[in-house]
N, C-alpha and C positions, 0 to 999 in steps of 0.2 A: 567487484563485489559479487558475491553469490546471491542469487535471487531464487527462492523456492516458492512455487505457486501450487496451492492445494485447493482443489474444488471438492466441496463436501456434498456427498449424495448426488453428484452428477459429474459428467465428463466434460471438461472445458475443451473447446477446439483449439488447435495450435495457433490460430490467428489471435485469439483472445490472450493466450498465454504469452505470446511474443509481445503483444501490445503492452501488457502489464509489466513484463520484464524490462522493456524499453523505458517506460515511465519511471519505474523504481530506480533503474540504473542512472537516470538523469540526476537523481539526488546527489550523486557523487560529485557533481560540479559545485555543490554548496558545502559539502563536508567530505574531505578525501579519506577520512579514516573510518568510514562505515564498514563494518565487518561483514554483515549479511542482512538480507531482507527476507521476510517471510510474509506471504500473502495468502489469506484464506478467503475463498469465495463461497458464499452460501445463498440459498434461496429462503426467503421468509415464507412461512406457511399461510400468511394472510392473503386475502383476496385483493389487496390493494395493488395498484399498478406499480408502485415503487417497492418492489419486493426483492431487489438484488442487493446483497450486502458484500462489501469489500472491507476486509480488515487487514491492515498493513502494520507489521512490526519491524522496526529497524534496530539492529544491535550496533552500538557504538562502544568504544572503550569505556567501561565503567558506567554505562547508561543504556537504557532501552527506551525507544520512542514508539508510540502506538497511535494509530488513527483508525476509526471505524466509520464508514459512511454507507448510507442506504439510498439508492436511487432507482431510476427506471431501467438502467443498463449497467452492466459491470464496468464498462469503459468509463461512464460518467462517475460512478462511485469511486473508481480508482483515481480518476482525475482529482476529485475533491479530497480524497484521502492523502494523495501525494502532495497537494498544495498545503494541506494542514500540517503534514510532516515537514515541509519546507519551512513553514513558520516556526515550528518547534525547533528545527535545526538552527535557524537564525537566533532564536532566543537562547538556545544552549550555547552557541558560539559567543554571543555577546556577554553572557554571564560567566563563562569559563575562559574567556580571552582567547 
């Protein structure tokens, strides 16, 4: 699967990008027909500690799945978004056989 990571208004370091690519690529163990994954990283402008946002979009044949999470770190936000997508994949597979 092709994973594209975009950091909006900042430059993400290579360790963060690799971490995200690895996490999103693990979703192929739950659904082998995922076409691509897109990840958008952005910083919320608020003064709150939890200002890191990760948005993950997966393209499947005939369907797109999306999860958006906001946490203290991009790694944590990505973890939560990927686990939400895993639940969506499970629901999609049981519904479509």
